[in-house]
C-alpha positions as semicolon CSV with decimal commas, in nm:
position;residue;x (nm);y (nm);z (nm)
1;M;-0,789;0,608;1,300
2;T;-0,666;0,515;0,954
3;V;-0,300;0,438;0,889
4;L;-0,179;0,522;0,535
5;A;0,135;0,355;0,400
6;V;0,283;0,478;0,072
7;T;0,421;0,192;-0,135
8;E;0,739;0,202;-0,340
9;H;0,800;0,048;-0,681
10;R;1,076;0,068;-0,935
11;R;1,132;-0,086;-1,278
12;G;0,803;-0,272;-1,269
13;E;0,850;-0,434;-0,929
14;L;0,723;-0,354;-0,583
15;R;1,013;-0,285;-0,350
16;A;1,069;-0,489;-0,032
17;P;1,011;-0,187;0,195
18;S;0,650;-0,179;0,071
19;F;0,583;-0,519;0,224
20;E;0,764;-0,422;0,544
21;L;0,540;-0,114;0,566
22;I;0,230;-0,329;0,524
23;T;0,335;-0,543;0,820
24;A;0,423;-0,245;1,040
25;G;0,115;-0,052;0,929
26;R;-0,115;-0,343;1,009
27;R;0,030;-0,368;1,360
28;L;-0,010;0,005;1,416
29;A;-0,365;0,007;1,282
30;D;-0,453;-0,286;1,509
31;D;-0,302;-0,108;1,811
32;L;-0,506;0,203;1,729
33;G;-0,823;0,012;1,650
34;G;-0,820;0,146;1,297
35;E;-0,772;0,051;0,935
36;L;-0,470;0,011;0,709
37;H;-0,485;0,183;0,370
38;L;-0,214;0,182;0,104
39;A;-0,127;0,448;-0,152
40;V;0,015;0,349;-0,490
41;I;0,150;0,641;-0,693
42;G;0,300;0,635;-1,042
43;G;0,250;0,456;-1,370
44;D;0,061;0,127;-1,411
45;V;-0,080;0,165;-1,060
46;E;-0,363;-0,085;-1,108
47;R;-0,113;-0,367;-1,156
48;Y;0,056;-0,284;-0,828
49;A;-0,277;-0,241;-0,652
50;D;-0,374;-0,594;-0,756
51;Q;-0,050;-0,729;-0,607
52;L;-0,106;-0,540;-0,281
53;N;-0,470;-0,640;-0,239
54;R;-0,428;-0,893;0,039
55;E;-0,573;-0,985;0,373
56;G;-0,506;-0,718;0,631
57;V;-0,527;-0,427;0,386
58;D;-0,852;-0,235;0,429
59;G;-0,820;0,001;0,133
60;I;-0,598;0,087;-0,162
61;H;-0,578;0,434;-0,314
62;T;-0,419;0,482;-0,655
63;V;-0,283;0,796;-0,818
64;A;-0,182;0,750;-1,182
65;V;0,105;0,976;-1,285
66;G;0,284;0,997;-1,618
67;E;0,050;0,783;-1,822
C-alpha cells in the first residue's frame, strides 16, 4: 500500500507540518509494508520537491498551479 502525504508551503517556505507528515507517513508506510509518496501542489513546485527529496521518501508527485 502507498501512503500519500500532501505537503504544505507558504511564502516560499515549507511548513513544519510537512516534515511532521513525512515522519508519520514513513512510520505508517513501514507498518503497512508500503511506500511513502509526497504531493507538492502550487507554484515553484520543483524547488520544494528538491527540498523534500530525502531518505525515506519513495516518490514525489508535483502539480504546478498558477505559473
